[in-house]
CHARMM internal coordinates of N, CA and C (Angstrom, degrees):
IC EDIT
DIST 1 N 1 CA 1.4492
DIST 1 CA 1 C 1.5252
ANGL 1 N 1 CA 1 C 110.27
DIST 1 C 2 N 1.3368
ANGL 1 CA 1 C 2 N 116.61
DIHE 1 N 1 CA 1 C 2 N -36.63
DIST 2 N 2 CA 1.4637
ANGL 1 C 2 N 2 CA 119.56
DIHE 1 CA 1 C 2 N 2 CA -179.52
DIST 2 CA 2 C 1.5257
ANGL 2 N 2 CA 2 C 110.55
DIHE 1 C 2 N 2 CA 2 C -64.54
DIST 2 C 3 N 1.3269
ANGL 2 CA 2 C 3 N 116.91
DIHE 2 N 2 CA 2 C 3 N -41.18
DIST 3 N 3 CA 1.4613
ANGL 2 C 3 N 3 CA 120.13
DIHE 2 CA 2 C 3 N 3 CA 178.48
DIST 3 CA 3 C 1.5244
ANGL 3 N 3 CA 3 C 111.19
DIHE 2 C 3 N 3 CA 3 C -68.18
DIST 3 C 4 N 1.3194
ANGL 3 CA 3 C 4 N 116.32
DIHE 3 N 3 CA 3 C 4 N -39.79
DIST 4 N 4 CA 1.4630
ANGL 3 C 4 N 4 CA 120.93
DIHE 3 CA 3 C 4 N 4 CA 176.48
DIST 4 CA 4 C 1.5195
ANGL 4 N 4 CA 4 C 109.85
DIHE 3 C 4 N 4 CA 4 C -59.82
DIST 4 C 5 N 1.3266
ANGL 4 CA 4 C 5 N 116.68
DIHE 4 N 4 CA 4 C 5 N -47.14
DIST 5 N 5 CA 1.4649
ANGL 4 C 5 N 5 CA 121.37
DIHE 4 CA 4 C 5 N 5 CA 179.70
DIST 5 CA 5 C 1.5211
ANGL 5 N 5 CA 5 C 111.05
DIHE 4 C 5 N 5 CA 5 C -64.02
DIST 5 C 6 N 1.3323
ANGL 5 CA 5 C 6 N 117.12
DIHE 5 N 5 CA 5 C 6 N -25.83
DIST 6 N 6 CA 1.4549
ANGL 5 C 6 N 6 CA 121.61
DIHE 5 CA 5 C 6 N 6 CA 178.10
DIST 6 CA 6 C 1.5188
ANGL 6 N 6 CA 6 C 113.27
DIHE 5 C 6 N 6 CA 6 C -82.41
DIST 6 C 7 N 1.3281
ANGL 6 CA 6 C 7 N 117.11
DIHE 6 N 6 CA 6 C 7 N -1.34
DIST 7 N 7 CA 1.4634
ANGL 6 C 7 N 7 CA 120.70
DIHE 6 CA 6 C 7 N 7 CA 176.00
DIST 7 CA 7 C 1.5099
ANGL 7 N 7 CA 7 C 115.31
DIHE 6 C 7 N 7 CA 7 C 95.24
DIST 7 C 8 N 1.3152
ANGL 7 CA 7 C 8 N 118.28
DIHE 7 N 7 CA 7 C 8 N 11.74
DIST 8 N 8 CA 1.4677
ANGL 7 C 8 N 8 CA 120.96
DIHE 7 CA 7 C 8 N 8 CA -178.17
DIST 8 CA 8 C 1.5256
ANGL 8 N 8 CA 8 C 111.29
DIHE 7 C 8 N 8 CA 8 C -74.52
DIST 8 C 9 N 1.3118
ANGL 8 CA 8 C 9 N 115.00
DIHE 8 N 8 CA 8 C 9 N 145.09
DIST 9 N 9 CA 1.4648
ANGL 8 C 9 N 9 CA 120.77
DIHE 8 CA 8 C 9 N 9 CA 174.99
DIST 9 CA 9 C 1.5268
ANGL 9 N 9 CA 9 C 109.06
DIHE 8 C 9 N 9 CA 9 C -78.69
DIST 9 C 10 N 1.3290
ANGL 9 CA 9 C 10 N 115.92
DIHE 9 N 9 CA 9 C 10 N 167.72
DIST 10 N 10 CA 1.4662
ANGL 9 C 10 N 10 CA 119.27
DIHE 9 CA 9 C 10 N 10 CA 176.56
DIST 10 CA 10 C 1.5186
ANGL 10 N 10 CA 10 C 110.79
DIHE 9 C 10 N 10 CA 10 C -58.67
DIST 10 C 11 N 1.3258
ANGL 10 CA 10 C 11 N 116.88
DIHE 10 N 10 CA 10 C 11 N -40.26
DIST 11 N 11 CA 1.4609
ANGL 10 C 11 N 11 CA 120.85
DIHE 10 CA 10 C 11 N 11 CA -179.71
DIST 11 CA 11 C 1.5317
ANGL 11 N 11 CA 11 C 111.06
DIHE 10 C 11 N 11 CA 11 C -63.54
DIST 11 C 12 N 1.3197
ANGL 11 CA 11 C 12 N 117.43
DIHE 11 N 11 CA 11 C 12 N -42.01
DIST 12 N 12 CA 1.4655
ANGL 11 C 12 N 12 CA 121.13
DIHE 11 CA 11 C 12 N 12 CA -179.70
DIST 12 CA 12 C 1.5263
ANGL 12 N 12 CA 12 C 110.81
DIHE 11 C 12 N 12 CA 12 C -69.21
DIST 12 C 13 N 1.3355
ANGL 12 CA 12 C 13 N 116.95
DIHE 12 N 12 CA 12 C 13 N -39.70
DIST 13 N 13 CA 1.4612
ANGL 12 C 13 N 13 CA 120.16
DIHE 12 CA 12 C 13 N 13 CA 176.69
DIST 13 CA 13 C 1.5226
ANGL 13 N 13 CA 13 C 109.58
DIHE 12 C 13 N 13 CA 13 C -61.51
DIST 13 C 14 N 1.3320
ANGL 13 CA 13 C 14 N 116.52
DIHE 13 N 13 CA 13 C 14 N -44.77
DIST 14 N 14 CA 1.4679
ANGL 13 C 14 N 14 CA 121.35
DIHE 13 CA 13 C 14 N 14 CA 179.60
DIST 14 CA 14 C 1.5247
ANGL 14 N 14 CA 14 C 111.09
DIHE 13 C 14 N 14 CA 14 C -60.33
DIST 14 C 15 N 1.3179
ANGL 14 CA 14 C 15 N 116.45
DIHE 14 N 14 CA 14 C 15 N -44.98
DIST 15 N 15 CA 1.4625
ANGL 14 C 15 N 15 CA 121.10
DIHE 14 CA 14 C 15 N 15 CA 179.71
DIST 15 CA 15 C 1.5269
ANGL 15 N 15 CA 15 C 110.85
DIHE 14 C 15 N 15 CA 15 C -61.89
DIST 15 C 16 N 1.3155
ANGL 15 CA 15 C 16 N 116.95
DIHE 15 N 15 CA 15 C 16 N -43.31
DIST 16 N 16 CA 1.4604
ANGL 15 C 16 N 16 CA 122.19
DIHE 15 CA 15 C 16 N 16 CA -178.17
DIST 16 CA 16 C 1.5294
ANGL 16 N 16 CA 16 C 111.79
DIHE 15 C 16 N 16 CA 16 C -66.33
DIST 16 C 17 N 1.3365
ANGL 16 CA 16 C 17 N 116.25
DIHE 16 N 16 CA 16 C 17 N -38.56
DIST 17 N 17 CA 1.4633
ANGL 16 C 17 N 17 CA 120.99
DIHE 16 CA 16 C 17 N 17 CA -175.99
DIST 17 CA 17 C 1.5261
ANGL 17 N 17 CA 17 C 113.58
DIHE 16 C 17 N 17 CA 17 C -95.49
DIST 17 C 18 N 1.3287
ANGL 17 CA 17 C 18 N 117.29
DIHE 17 N 17 CA 17 C 18 N 0.64
DIST 18 N 18 CA 1.4733
ANGL 17 C 18 N 18 CA 122.66
DIHE 17 CA 17 C 18 N 18 CA 178.85
DIST 18 CA 18 C 1.5264
ANGL 18 N 18 CA 18 C 112.01
DIHE 17 C 18 N 18 CA 18 C 60.27
DIST 18 C 19 N 1.3379
ANGL 18 CA 18 C 19 N 115.93
DIHE 18 N 18 CA 18 C 19 N 45.21
DIST 19 N 19 CA 1.4568
ANGL 18 C 19 N 19 CA 123.10
DIHE 18 CA 18 C 19 N 19 CA 173.98
DIST 19 CA 19 C 1.5208
ANGL 19 N 19 CA 19 C 107.68
DIHE 18 C 19 N 19 CA 19 C -130.83
DIST 19 C 20 N 1.3161
ANGL 19 CA 19 C 20 N 116.24
DIHE 19 N 19 CA 19 C 20 N 175.87
DIST 20 N 20 CA 1.4656
ANGL 19 C 20 N 20 CA 119.07
DIHE 19 CA 19 C 20 N 20 CA 178.88
DIST 20 CA 20 C 1.5310
ANGL 20 N 20 CA 20 C 110.42
DIHE 19 C 20 N 20 CA 20 C -85.84
DIST 20 C 21 N 1.3289
ANGL 20 CA 20 C 21 N 116.53
DIHE 20 N 20 CA 20 C 21 N 156.19
DIST 21 N 21 CA 1.4672
ANGL 20 C 21 N 21 CA 119.43
DIHE 20 CA 20 C 21 N 21 CA 175.94
DIST 21 CA 21 C 1.5378
ANGL 21 N 21 CA 21 C 111.85
DIHE 20 C 21 N 21 CA 21 C -58.44
DIST 21 C 22 N 1.3283
ANGL 21 CA 21 C 22 N 117.00
DIHE 21 N 21 CA 21 C 22 N -32.10
DIST 22 N 22 CA 1.4615
ANGL 21 C 22 N 22 CA 120.33
DIHE 21 CA 21 C 22 N 22 CA 178.12
DIST 22 CA 22 C 1.5294
ANGL 22 N 22 CA 22 C 110.70
DIHE 21 C 22 N 22 CA 22 C -64.74
DIST 22 C 23 N 1.3185
ANGL 22 CA 22 C 23 N 117.55
DIHE 22 N 22 CA 22 C 23 N -38.31
DIST 23 N 23 CA 1.4602
ANGL 22 C 23 N 23 CA 121.33
DIHE 22 CA 22 C 23 N 23 CA 177.20
DIST 23 CA 23 C 1.5257
ANGL 23 N 23 CA 23 C 110.36
DIHE 22 C 23 N 23 CA 23 C -63.03
DIST 23 C 24 N 1.3249
ANGL 23 CA 23 C 24 N 116.72
DIHE 23 N 23 CA 23 C 24 N -43.10
DIST 24 N 24 CA 1.4694
ANGL 23 C 24 N 24 CA 121.08
DIHE 23 CA 23 C 24 N 24 CA 178.03
DIST 24 CA 24 C 1.5165
ANGL 24 N 24 CA 24 C 109.43
DIHE 23 C 24 N 24 CA 24 C -61.15
DIST 24 C 25 N 1.3188
ANGL 24 CA 24 C 25 N 117.33
DIHE 24 N 24 CA 24 C 25 N -46.19
DIST 25 N 25 CA 1.4595
ANGL 24 C 25 N 25 CA 122.15
DIHE 24 CA 24 C 25 N 25 CA -179.67
DIST 25 CA 25 C 1.5364
ANGL 25 N 25 CA 25 C 110.43
DIHE 24 C 25 N 25 CA 25 C -59.13
DIST 25 C 26 N 1.3175
ANGL 25 CA 25 C 26 N 116.34
DIHE 25 N 25 CA 25 C 26 N -44.60
DIST 26 N 26 CA 1.4626
ANGL 25 C 26 N 26 CA 120.82
DIHE 25 CA 25 C 26 N 26 CA 179.60
DIST 26 CA 26 C 1.5259
ANGL 26 N 26 CA 26 C 111.49
DIHE 25 C 26 N 26 CA 26 C -61.74
DIST 26 C 27 N 1.3278
ANGL 26 CA 26 C 27 N 116.47
DIHE 26 N 26 CA 26 C 27 N -46.14
DIST 27 N 27 CA 1.4651
ANGL 26 C 27 N 27 CA 119.89
DIHE 26 CA 26 C 27 N 27 CA 179.81
DIST 27 CA 27 C 1.5274
ANGL 27 N 27 CA 27 C 111.12
DIHE 26 C 27 N 27 CA 27 C -63.60
DIST 27 C 28 N 1.3158
ANGL 27 CA 27 C 28 N 117.32
DIHE 27 N 27 CA 27 C 28 N -42.62
DIST 28 N 28 CA 1.4634
ANGL 27 C 28 N 28 CA 119.84
DIHE 27 CA 27 C 28 N 28 CA 179.66
DIST 28 CA 28 C 1.5283
ANGL 28 N 28 CA 28 C 111.00
DIHE 27 C 28 N 28 CA 28 C -65.62
DIST 28 C 29 N 1.3349
ANGL 28 CA 28 C 29 N 117.11
DIHE 28 N 28 CA 28 C 29 N -37.56
DIST 29 N 29 CA 1.4659
ANGL 28 C 29 N 29 CA 120.05
DIHE 28 CA 28 C 29 N 29 CA 176.59
DIST 29 CA 29 C 1.5226
ANGL 29 N 29 CA 29 C 110.58
DIHE 28 C 29 N 29 CA 29 C -61.20
DIST 29 C 30 N 1.3121
ANGL 29 CA 29 C 30 N 116.87
DIHE 29 N 29 CA 29 C 30 N -43.12
DIST 30 N 30 CA 1.4658
ANGL 29 C 30 N 30 CA 120.48
DIHE 29 CA 29 C 30 N 30 CA -179.52
DIST 30 CA 30 C 1.5264
ANGL 30 N 30 CA 30 C 111.60
DIHE 29 C 30 N 30 CA 30 C -68.28
DIST 30 C 31 N 1.3354
ANGL 30 CA 30 C 31 N 116.16
DIHE 30 N 30 CA 30 C 31 N -38.05
DIST 31 N 31 CA 1.4645
ANGL 30 C 31 N 31 CA 119.47
DIHE 30 CA 30 C 31 N 31 CA 177.03
DIST 31 CA 31 C 1.5271
ANGL 31 N 31 CA 31 C 109.60
DIHE 30 C 31 N 31 CA 31 C -64.53
DIST 31 C 32 N 1.3417
ANGL 31 CA 31 C 32 N 116.64
DIHE 31 N 31 CA 31 C 32 N -41.28
DIST 32 N 32 CA 1.4677
ANGL 31 C 32 N 32 CA 120.38
DIHE 31 CA 31 C 32 N 32 CA 177.35
DIST 32 CA 32 C 1.5255
ANGL 32 N 32 CA 32 C 110.52
DIHE 31 C 32 N 32 CA 32 C -60.35
DIST 32 C 33 N 1.3262
ANGL 32 CA 32 C 33 N 116.86
DIHE 32 N 32 CA 32 C 33 N -43.13
DIST 33 N 33 CA 1.4656
ANGL 32 C 33 N 33 CA 120.09
DIHE 32 CA 32 C 33 N 33 CA 178.69
DIST 33 CA 33 C 1.5268
ANGL 33 N 33 CA 33 C 111.32
DIHE 32 C 33 N 33 CA 33 C -59.62
DIST 33 C 34 N 1.3222
ANGL 33 CA 33 C 34 N 116.79
DIHE 33 N 33 CA 33 C 34 N -43.27
DIST 34 N 34 CA 1.4625
ANGL 33 C 34 N 34 CA 121.11
DIHE 33 CA 33 C 34 N 34 CA -175.91
DIST 34 CA 34 C 1.5275
ANGL 34 N 34 CA 34 C 112.92
DIHE 33 C 34 N 34 CA 34 C -74.54
DIST 34 C 35 N 1.3249
ANGL 34 CA 34 C 35 N 116.71
DIHE 34 N 34 CA 34 C 35 N -30.97
DIST 35 N 35 CA 1.4664
ANGL 34 C 35 N 35 CA 119.81
DIHE 34 CA 34 C 35 N 35 CA -177.46
DIST 35 CA 35 C 1.5216
ANGL 35 N 35 CA 35 C 112.98
DIHE 34 C 35 N 35 CA 35 C -94.73
DIST 35 C 36 N 1.3190
ANGL 35 CA 35 C 36 N 116.59
DIHE 35 N 35 CA 35 C 36 N -16.62
DIST 36 N 36 CA 1.4549
ANGL 35 C 36 N 36 CA 120.18
DIHE 35 CA 35 C 36 N 36 CA -176.96
DIST 36 CA 36 C 1.5199
ANGL 36 N 36 CA 36 C 113.05
DIHE 35 C 36 N 36 CA 36 C 82.26
DIST 36 C 37 N 1.3222
ANGL 36 CA 36 C 37 N 117.08
DIHE 36 N 36 CA 36 C 37 N 6.76
DIST 37 N 37 CA 1.4643
ANGL 36 C 37 N 37 CA 121.20
DIHE 36 CA 36 C 37 N 37 CA 178.41
DIST 37 CA 37 C 1.5294
ANGL 37 N 37 CA 37 C 108.71
DIHE 36 C 37 N 37 CA 37 C -70.32
DIST 37 C 38 N 1.3261
ANGL 37 CA 37 C 38 N 115.70
DIHE 37 N 37 CA 37 C 38 N 144.17
DIST 38 N 38 CA 1.4611
ANGL 37 C 38 N 38 CA 119.84
DIHE 37 CA 37 C 38 N 38 CA -178.45
DIST 38 CA 38 C 1.5197
ANGL 38 N 38 CA 38 C 113.71
DIHE 37 C 38 N 38 CA 38 C -98.62
DIST 38 C 39 N 1.3354
ANGL 38 CA 38 C 39 N 117.20
DIHE 38 N 38 CA 38 C 39 N -19.50
DIST 39 N 39 CA 1.4582
ANGL 38 C 39 N 39 CA 119.45
DIHE 38 CA 38 C 39 N 39 CA -176.78
DIST 39 CA 39 C 1.5313
ANGL 39 N 39 CA 39 C 110.47
DIHE 38 C 39 N 39 CA 39 C -155.72
DIST 39 C 40 N 1.3266
ANGL 39 CA 39 C 40 N 116.42
DIHE 39 N 39 CA 39 C 40 N -179.04
DIST 40 N 40 CA 1.4725
ANGL 39 C 40 N 40 CA 121.66
DIHE 39 CA 39 C 40 N 40 CA -177.63
DIST 40 CA 40 C 1.5281
ANGL 40 N 40 CA 40 C 111.74
DIHE 39 C 40 N 40 CA 40 C -62.39
DIST 40 C 41 N 1.3182
ANGL 40 CA 40 C 41 N 115.89
DIHE 40 N 40 CA 40 C 41 N -37.55
DIST 41 N 41 CA 1.4695
ANGL 40 C 41 N 41 CA 119.06
DIHE 40 CA 40 C 41 N 41 CA -179.07
DIST 41 CA 41 C 1.5251
ANGL 41 N 41 CA 41 C 110.55
DIHE 40 C 41 N 41 CA 41 C -63.39
DIST 41 C 42 N 1.3174
ANGL 41 CA 41 C 42 N 117.01
DIHE 41 N 41 CA 41 C 42 N -42.64
DIST 42 N 42 CA 1.4617
ANGL 41 C 42 N 42 CA 119.91
DIHE 41 CA 41 C 42 N 42 CA 178.68
DIST 42 CA 42 C 1.5256
ANGL 42 N 42 CA 42 C 111.29
DIHE 41 C 42 N 42 CA 42 C -67.85
DIST 42 C 43 N 1.3355
ANGL 42 CA 42 C 43 N 117.00
DIHE 42 N 42 CA 42 C 43 N -35.68
DIST 43 N 43 CA 1.4686
ANGL 42 C 43 N 43 CA 119.88
DIHE 42 CA 42 C 43 N 43 CA 175.67
DIST 43 CA 43 C 1.5246
ANGL 43 N 43 CA 43 C 110.65
DIHE 42 C 43 N 43 CA 43 C -64.51
DIST 43 C 44 N 1.3127
ANGL 43 CA 43 C 44 N 116.79
DIHE 43 N 43 CA 43 C 44 N -40.10
DIST 44 N 44 CA 1.4588
ANGL 43 C 44 N 44 CA 120.96
DIHE 43 CA 43 C 44 N 44 CA 178.33
DIST 44 CA 44 C 1.5252
ANGL 44 N 44 CA 44 C 110.34
DIHE 43 C 44 N 44 CA 44 C -63.54
DIST 44 C 45 N 1.3032
ANGL 44 CA 44 C 45 N 116.94
DIHE 44 N 44 CA 44 C 45 N -45.35
DIST 45 N 45 CA 1.4674
ANGL 44 C 45 N 45 CA 121.23
DIHE 44 CA 44 C 45 N 45 CA 177.50
DIST 45 CA 45 C 1.5330
ANGL 45 N 45 CA 45 C 110.47
DIHE 44 C 45 N 45 CA 45 C -60.32
DIST 45 C 46 N 1.3219
ANGL 45 CA 45 C 46 N 117.00
DIHE 45 N 45 CA 45 C 46 N -42.96
DIST 46 N 46 CA 1.4648
ANGL 45 C 46 N 46 CA 121.87
DIHE 45 CA 45 C 46 N 46 CA 179.06
DIST 46 CA 46 C 1.5324
ANGL 46 N 46 CA 46 C 110.29
DIHE 45 C 46 N 46 CA 46 C -60.81
DIST 46 C 47 N 1.3305
ANGL 46 CA 46 C 47 N 116.42
DIHE 46 N 46 CA 46 C 47 N -45.16
DIST 47 N 47 CA 1.4683
ANGL 46 C 47 N 47 CA 120.94
DIHE 46 CA 46 C 47 N 47 CA -178.96
DIST 47 CA 47 C 1.5283
ANGL 47 N 47 CA 47 C 110.91
DIHE 46 C 47 N 47 CA 47 C -61.22
DIST 47 C 48 N 1.3067
ANGL 47 CA 47 C 48 N 116.93
DIHE 47 N 47 CA 47 C 48 N -45.29
DIST 48 N 48 CA 1.4618
ANGL 47 C 48 N 48 CA 120.77
DIHE 47 CA 47 C 48 N 48 CA -178.40
DIST 48 CA 48 C 1.5210
ANGL 48 N 48 CA 48 C 110.72
DIHE 47 C 48 N 48 CA 48 C -66.67
DIST 48 C 49 N 1.3317
ANGL 48 CA 48 C 49 N 116.98
DIHE 48 N 48 CA 48 C 49 N -41.97
DIST 49 N 49 CA 1.4642
ANGL 48 C 49 N 49 CA 120.57
DIHE 48 CA 48 C 49 N 49 CA 177.84
DIST 49 CA 49 C 1.5272
ANGL 49 N 49 CA 49 C 111.71
DIHE 48 C 49 N 49 CA 49 C -65.38
DIST 49 C 50 N 1.3364
ANGL 49 CA 49 C 50 N 116.62
DIHE 49 N 49 CA 49 C 50 N -28.57
DIST 50 N 50 CA 1.4651
ANGL 49 C 50 N 50 CA 120.89
DIHE 49 CA 49 C 50 N 50 CA 178.86
DIST 50 CA 50 C 1.5286
ANGL 50 N 50 CA 50 C 111.82
DIHE 49 C 50 N 50 CA 50 C -81.72
DIST 50 C 51 N 1.3322
ANGL 50 CA 50 C 51 N 116.65
DIHE 50 N 50 CA 50 C 51 N -1.04
DIST 51 N 51 CA 1.4564
ANGL 50 C 51 N 51 CA 120.57
DIHE 50 CA 50 C 51 N 51 CA 177.48
DIST 51 CA 51 C 1.5082
ANGL 51 N 51 CA 51 C 114.87
DIHE 50 C 51 N 51 CA 51 C 87.71
DIST 51 C 52 N 1.3344
ANGL 51 CA 51 C 52 N 116.93
DIHE 51 N 51 CA 51 C 52 N 13.59
DIST 52 N 52 CA 1.4668
ANGL 51 C 52 N 52 CA 120.94
DIHE 51 CA 51 C 52 N 52 CA 177.96
DIST 52 CA 52 C 1.5189
ANGL 52 N 52 CA 52 C 108.38
DIHE 51 C 52 N 52 CA 52 C -81.51
DIST 52 C 53 N 1.3162
ANGL 52 CA 52 C 53 N 115.67
DIHE 52 N 52 CA 52 C 53 N 119.81
DIST 53 N 53 CA 1.4717
ANGL 52 C 53 N 53 CA 120.84
DIHE 52 CA 52 C 53 N 53 CA -179.29
DIST 53 CA 53 C 1.5354
ANGL 53 N 53 CA 53 C 109.72
DIHE 52 C 53 N 53 CA 53 C -73.97
DIST 53 C 54 N 1.3306
ANGL 53 CA 53 C 54 N 118.36
DIHE 53 N 53 CA 53 C 54 N 127.65
DIST 54 N 54 CA 1.4674
ANGL 53 C 54 N 54 CA 120.49
DIHE 53 CA 53 C 54 N 54 CA 176.95
DIST 54 CA 54 C 1.5260
ANGL 54 N 54 CA 54 C 111.51
DIHE 53 C 54 N 54 CA 54 C -60.93
DIST 54 C 55 N 1.3133
ANGL 54 CA 54 C 55 N 115.80
DIHE 54 N 54 CA 54 C 55 N 139.91
DIST 55 N 55 CA 1.4611
ANGL 54 C 55 N 55 CA 122.24
DIHE 54 CA 54 C 55 N 55 CA 176.57
DIST 55 CA 55 C 1.5211
ANGL 55 N 55 CA 55 C 107.26
DIHE 54 C 55 N 55 CA 55 C -118.14
DIST 55 C 56 N 1.3129
ANGL 55 CA 55 C 56 N 116.24
DIHE 55 N 55 CA 55 C 56 N 117.80
DIST 56 N 56 CA 1.4568
ANGL 55 C 56 N 56 CA 121.11
DIHE 55 CA 55 C 56 N 56 CA 178.08
DIST 56 CA 56 C 1.5303
ANGL 56 N 56 CA 56 C 106.98
DIHE 55 C 56 N 56 CA 56 C -85.28
DIST 56 C 57 N 1.3425
ANGL 56 CA 56 C 57 N 116.93
DIHE 56 N 56 CA 56 C 57 N 121.45
DIST 57 N 57 CA 1.4649
ANGL 56 C 57 N 57 CA 119.60
DIHE 56 CA 56 C 57 N 57 CA -177.90
DIST 57 CA 57 C 1.5215
ANGL 57 N 57 CA 57 C 111.83
DIHE 56 C 57 N 57 CA 57 C -67.97
DIST 57 C 58 N 1.3089
ANGL 57 CA 57 C 58 N 114.89
DIHE 57 N 57 CA 57 C 58 N 150.89
DIST 58 N 58 CA 1.4624
ANGL 57 C 58 N 58 CA 118.74
DIHE 57 CA 57 C 58 N 58 CA 176.67
DIST 58 CA 58 C 1.5239
ANGL 58 N 58 CA 58 C 109.22
DIHE 57 C 58 N 58 CA 58 C -73.01
DIST 58 C 59 N 1.3240
ANGL 58 CA 58 C 59 N 116.88
DIHE 58 N 58 CA 58 C 59 N 149.80
DIST 59 N 59 CA 1.4795
ANGL 58 C 59 N 59 CA 120.54
DIHE 58 CA 58 C 59 N 59 CA -176.19
DIST 59 CA 59 C 1.5008
ANGL 59 N 59 CA 59 C 114.38
DIHE 58 C 59 N 59 CA 59 C -65.46
END
COOR INIT
IC SEED 1 N 1 CA 1 C
IC BUILD
């Protein structure tokens, strides 16, 4: 969530966490289901409101 809030793409999140982009997509889908968020922007807003500090991935 911190990487998502920092603006990272699924591919960048996957690279940073050493998982596949499909795994990232699956986790984000499940988080969306649990939070009621409809898209990445709403997930980002949820993360920030929950006190999760955005992490900007390294290039």
